[in-house]
C-alpha positions in Angstrom: 37.1 76.7 137.5 38.6 80.0 139.3 41.5 78.1 141.0 42.3 75.5 138.0 42.9 79.0 136.2 45.4 80.2 138.2 46.9 76.7 138.3 47.3 77.0 135.1 49.3 80.0 134.7 51.6 79.3 137.7 52.6 76.2 135.3 52.9 78.3 132.6 55.2 81.0 134.4 57.1 78.0 135.9 57.8 76.1 132.6 58.7 79.7 131.0 61.5 80.4 133.9 62.5 76.7 133.7 63.1 77.2 130.0 64.3 80.9 130.4 67.1 79.9 133.0 68.4 76.8 130.6 68.1 79.3 127.7 70.9 81.8 130.0 72.5 78.7 131.2 73.4 77.2 127.9 74.6 81.0 126.5 77.1 81.3 129.5 78.3 77.5 128.7 78.6 79.2 125.1 80.7 82.2 126.3 82.7 79.8 128.2 83.6 77.6 125.3 84.4 80.8 123.3 86.6 82.1 125.9 88.4 78.7 126.6 88.8 78.4 122.7 90.6 81.8 122.1 92.6 81.2 125.3 93.5 77.0 124.1 97.2 77.1 122.8 97.2 75.0 119.8 98.9 71.7 119.3 102.8 71.9 119.3 104.1 70.2 116.5 107.5 71.6 116.3 109.4 74.9 118.7 109.3 77.6 116.7 112.9 79.5 117.1 113.2 82.9 118.1 114.9 83.8 114.5 112.6 81.9 112.4 110.9 83.2 109.5 109.5 81.0 107.2 106.0 81.2 107.3 105.7 77.3 106.3 107.3 76.2 109.6 104.5 78.5 112.0 102.6 76.5 109.8 102.9 73.4 111.5 101.8 74.6 114.5 98.9 77.2 113.0 97.7 75.1 110.0 94.6 77.0 109.5 96.0 80.6 109.9 99.1 79.2 107.0 96.9 77.9 104.7 95.1 81.1 104.8 98.0 82.8 104.6 99.1 80.9 101.4 95.9 83.0 99.4 97.9 86.1 99.5 99.7 84.9 96.6 96.3 84.5 94.6 94.9 87.1 92.2 92.0 87.2 93.8 91.2 90.1 90.6 90.7 94.0 90.5 88.3 96.1 92.4 87.4 99.6 91.0 90.5 101.0 92.4 92.5 97.8 93.4 92.5 94.3 94.2 95.2 92.0 93.5 95.7 92.6 89.6 98.9 94.0 88.6 98.8 97.0 86.2 100.5 100.0 85.4 99.6 103.1 87.4 101.2 105.7 85.0 99.7 104.1 81.6 96.0 104.5 83.8 96.8 107.7 85.2 99.8 109.8 82.7 99.9 112.6 84.6 101.9 110.9 87.0 105.0 110.6 84.5 105.1 114.2 84.7 104.1 115.0 87.9 106.9 112.8 89.1 109.2 114.0 86.4 112.8 113.4 87.6 111.7 111.0 90.2 112.2 107.0 90.0 108.6 106.5 90.0 107.6 108.5 86.6 108.7 105.3 85.1 108.0 102.2 87.3 104.6 102.5 89.6 102.5 99.5 89.9 99.8 98.2 91.6 100.5 96.1 94.0 99.8 92.3 94.8 99.5 90.6 98.0 101.9 90.2 101.3 103.1 86.9 99.7 104.8 89.4 97.0 106.0 92.4 99.0 110.0 90.9 98.6 109.4 89.6 95.5 108.1 92.7 93.6 110.1 95.3 95.3 113.3 93.0 93.6 111.6 93.4 90.5 110.7 96.9 90.2 112.9 99.2 87.9 113.1 101.7 90.5 116.0 100.1 92.7 118.1 99.9 89.4 117.4 103.5 88.2 118.4 104.7 91.7 120.5 104.2 94.0 118.6 102.7 97.1 119.2 102.5 100.6 119.0 99.6 102.7 116.2 101.0 104.3 113.6 99.8 101.5 114.0 96.4 102.5 112.5 97.5 106.2 109.1 96.2 105.1 109.4 94.1 102.1 111.8 91.6 103.6 111.2 89.3 106.5 115.5 88.8 107.4 115.4 93.0 108.0 115.1 92.4 112.1 117.8 89.9 111.6 120.0 91.9 109.5 119.1 95.3 111.9 120.1 93.0 114.8 123.6 92.1 113.3 124.6 95.5 111.2 122.8 98.2 113.7 119.7 100.3 112.5 121.8 102.9 110.9 124.1 100.6 109.0 121.3 98.5 108.1 119.3 101.6 106.6 122.5 103.3 104.9 123.6 100.3 103.4 123.0 100.1 99.7 120.3 97.9 98.9 121.7 96.8 96.1 124.2 95.0 98.5 121.9 93.4 100.6 119.6 91.9 98.3 121.4 88.9 98.0 120.6 88.2 101.7 116.9 89.1 101.6 114.8 86.2 100.2 111.5 85.8 102.4 108.4 87.9 101.6 106.1 88.8 104.6 106.3 86.4 107.9 104.7 85.3 110.7 107.0 86.6 112.5 106.7 90.3 111.4 103.8 90.4 114.0 103.6 87.6 116.0 105.8 86.7 119.1 106.8 82.9 118.3 106.6 81.7 122.0 103.2 83.4 122.6 101.7 84.0 119.3 101.2 87.5 121.2 100.9 90.6 119.0 104.4 92.4 118.4 106.4 95.3 116.9 109.2 94.4 115.0 109.9 97.7 113.2 112.1 99.9 115.0 110.7 102.9 112.1 107.0 102.8 113.9 108.6 102.0 117.5 111.0 105.0 117.7 108.2 107.4 115.9 105.6 106.7 118.5 108.2 107.0 121.3 108.9 110.7 119.9 105.2 111.0 120.0 104.7 110.3 123.8 102.9 107.3 123.3 103.9 104.3 125.6 103.9 101.0 123.6 104.0 98.9 126.4 99.9 100.0 127.7 98.6 99.2 123.7 95.5 97.3 123.9 95.3 93.8 121.7 92.8 96.0 120.0 95.3 99.2 119.3 97.9 96.3 118.1 95.4 94.7 115.8 96.3 98.3 114.1 99.6 99.1 114.9 101.2 95.8 113.5 100.0 97.2 110.2 101.5 100.7 110.8 105.2 99.5 111.0 105.1 99.9 107.0 101.4 101.0 106.0 102.8 104.8 106.9 104.6 108.0 105.2 108.2 108.0 105.6 111.6 109.4 104.7 114.9 108.7 104.9 116.8 111.3 107.2 120.4 112.3 106.8 123.5 111.3 105.6 122.8 107.8 106.8 119.1 107.8 105.7 117.6 106.2 108.2 114.4 105.5 108.0 112.0 107.9 109.9 108.0 108.6 110.3 107.3 112.6 109.9 105.3 112.3 113.1 106.6 114.4 115.7 103.6 117.3 114.7 100.8 114.9 114.4 99.6 112.3 111.7 97.4 114.8 109.3 99.3 116.0 106.0 99.4 119.8 107.3 101.4 118.6 110.0 103.7 116.0 108.2 104.2 118.9 105.9 104.7 121.4 108.5 107.5 119.3 109.7 109.1 118.8 106.3 109.6 122.5 105.8 110.7 122.7 109.7 114.1 120.5 108.2 113.8 122.2 104.6 113.7 118.5 103.3 112.9 117.3 99.5 113.6 114.2 98.0 114.1 115.6 94.7 113.8 118.3 92.4 111.0 118.7 90.0 112.5 117.9 86.5 110.4 120.7 85.4 109.7 123.2 87.5 112.8 123.2 90.0 110.2 122.5 92.9 111.5 120.8 96.2 109.3 118.1 96.2 108.2 115.2 98.4 107.2 112.2 97.4 104.2 110.5 99.5 104.3 106.7 99.9 101.4 104.5 101.3 99.6 106.8 104.1 97.1 104.1 105.0 97.5 104.5 109.2 98.0 108.4 109.2 94.5 108.6 106.8 92.8 105.6 108.9 93.2 107.6 111.9 90.7 110.9 110.9 87.9 108.6 109.8 85.3 107.3 111.5 86.0 103.7 111.9 89.1 104.6 114.0 87.1 106.8 115.8 84.9 103.7 116.4 87.7 101.9 117.8 87.7 99.3 114.4 90.6 98.2 113.8 92.8 97.9 110.8 92.2 93.7 111.1 88.8 94.1 111.8 88.1 94.8 108.2 91.8 93.6 106.6 91.5 90.2 108.5 88.0 89.3 110.0 87.2 86.8 112.4 86.4 83.6 110.3 85.1 80.4 112.1 86.8 77.2 111.3 84.9 74.4 112.9 84.7 75.1 116.4 87.4 77.7 116.0 87.3 81.1 115.6 90.7 82.7 113.6 91.6 86.3 112.0 91.5 85.1 108.4 94.8 85.3 107.2 94.3 85.8 103.9 94.7 89.8 103.7 92.8 91.5 101.1 90.3 93.9 100.2 87.3 94.0 102.0 85.3 94.7 98.8 86.1 90.7 98.3 84.8 89.7 101.5 81.9 91.9 102.4 79.7 89.5 104.4 82.9 88.9 106.9 84.7 92.1 106.9 81.5 94.6 106.8 78.3 92.8 107.7 79.3 92.2 110.9 78.8 95.9 112.1 76.5 97.0 109.0 73.2 95.2 108.6 72.8 96.1 105.0 72.5 93.7 102.1 76.1 93.2 100.2 75.2 94.8 97.3 74.2 97.9 99.5 77.7 98.1 101.4 79.3 97.7 97.9 77.9 100.5 96.3 78.4 102.8 99.4 82.3 101.9 99.0 82.7 102.7 95.8 80.8 105.4 95.8 83.2 107.2 98.2 86.2 106.1 95.8 84.6 107.1 92.3 84.1 110.9 94.1 87.4 110.9 95.1 89.2 109.8 91.9 87.4 112.1 90.4 88.7 114.9 92.7 92.2 113.2 92.5 91.5 113.9 88.5 90.8 117.3 88.8 94.1 118.0 90.9 95.9 116.4 88.2 94.5 118.6 85.9 95.4 121.8 88.1 99.0 121.1 88.9 99.7 120.1 85.5 98.4 123.6 84.8 100.3 124.9 87.4 103.6 123.0 85.8 103.2 124.6 82.7 102.5 128.0 84.0 105.9 127.9 86.0 107.7 126.6 82.9 106.4 129.5 80.6 107.7 131.7 83.5 110.8 130.3 83.7 111.2 130.7 79.7 110.0 134.2 79.8 113.1 134.8 81.7 111.7 134.5 85.8 114.3 133.2 87.8 113.6 130.5 91.1 113.8 133.4 93.7 111.3 135.5 91.0 108.9 132.1 91.4 109.1 131.2 95.1 105.6 131.7 96.1 104.8 129.6 93.0 107.2 126.6 93.8 106.4 126.3 97.4 102.8 126.3 96.2 103.7 123.7 93.7 105.5 121.9 96.3 102.4 122.0 99.1 99.7 120.9 96.1 101.3 118.0 94.8 102.3 116.4 98.6 98.5 116.7 99.5 97.8 115.3 95.4 100.1 112.0 96.2 98.9 111.7 100.1 95.6 110.8 98.7 96.8 109.1 95.9 99.1 107.3 97.1 97.1 105.8 100.0 95.6 102.7 99.0 92.0 103.3 100.3 91.4 105.7 97.3 89.6 108.1 100.2 87.3 105.4 101.8 89.5 105.3 105.5 88.2 108.8 105.4 86.3 110.1 103.0 85.6 113.5 104.1 89.5 114.1 105.1 90.4 112.9 101.6 88.3 115.7 100.1 89.3 118.1 102.1 92.9 117.2 101.5 92.1 117.4 97.8 90.5 120.5 98.4 93.5 122.3 99.7 95.6 120.7 96.7 93.5 121.9 94.3 93.2 125.6 95.6 97.2 125.1 96.0 98.1 124.4 92.5 95.9 127.2 90.9 97.4 129.7 93.2 100.9 128.4 91.9 99.4 129.0 88.8 98.5 131.8 89.5 101.5 133.1 90.9 103.5 131.9 87.8 101.6 133.6 85.5 101.8 137.5 87.1 105.4 136.9 86.9 105.6 136.3 83.2 103.2 138.7 82.6 106.1 141.2 84.9 108.9 139.6 82.8 107.1 140.2 79.4 105.7 143.9 80.3 109.5 144.2 81.5 110.7 143.1 78.1 108.5 145.3 76.3 109.4 148.5 77.8 113.2 148.0 77.0 114.8 150.3 74.2 114.7 148.6 70.9 118.1 146.7 70.3 118.9 146.9 74.2 
């Protein structure tokens, strides 16, 4: 009996070992198959020329990615603070009209649509009609930009008036913006980002593929300005990427985008610093790339590809978030939106503080104060609004780095209230001086 029992145990162990071995072998085969899929070159229906920017041509070789990319033209609707439904931000947030007084953004500022409209919407904005914009504005909005840069030279392209170039701009975002046509490897096609990284001492030739999955986005989703008489597109990153570093950079050059129409303060218009804010957040520190959330991997049949329907992760939570976060979609959605609600509340409070500061500075001027008298208040107005704009114009409504967004807006409110107080003190001093003058003087 004992011998039979031992024999049974040995048989069970043997069978278990066989099953385990078979399972491991199957797993290794699966891994090898997936790696082979990743290395496999697609069927080349056409040769893609080095200067080809029409996505439809690329789509003949890469039909899955092309079909997904075409969906960037779809209106998938609104999210609580974004999405693809266009609306006037000036109407939704009327404080912006006064905050940008004297600048073209006070006349036209809308929620953007998908990448399929990058050039279309730029050509239709009132901002290029109100102000003579440099050709540098086409850098990210038109797929023709690299060809025009090669033809005209970097500086000539930048300072040529936009309206002189626009008849040569016909293509929105293109595959060529991010991919090499022969190898399909990710590549950098815009000099502004390349120049900025070189100045920071970063060797882009050593970038990993995961880094490149953010770098190709950072060619455009950043803060920038037009430097010098040639309006050269420049990223203000030499001192670092957070708003304090960027302010230090601008102050060192005494740069301003415009003078505020009400206060006269020398102002900076922040653009869309998604990359800069993202670098301070937990996802960046964890090695998560922009594409992991906005272009998550998806399986089409037996092939795994990046989803080229770039959109808000809030409408694609299962692929964008649940790969890493094993909570229900509703829970993940609510976590994101809670962060955005908090950030939006801080933005509105910052706007209130800035409007009070503007009112106080205007009142001081009406009381006879000069710009010299108000130097402190004007500098604080500039600094406070720069921080508000850094979070307001960044498209995640704080989600890319919630704690940094809260810190920046806290500083904005503090500086705005300091500006208000400084202006009130100047007004009081002026009123006191006027009251002390002899009658009739």
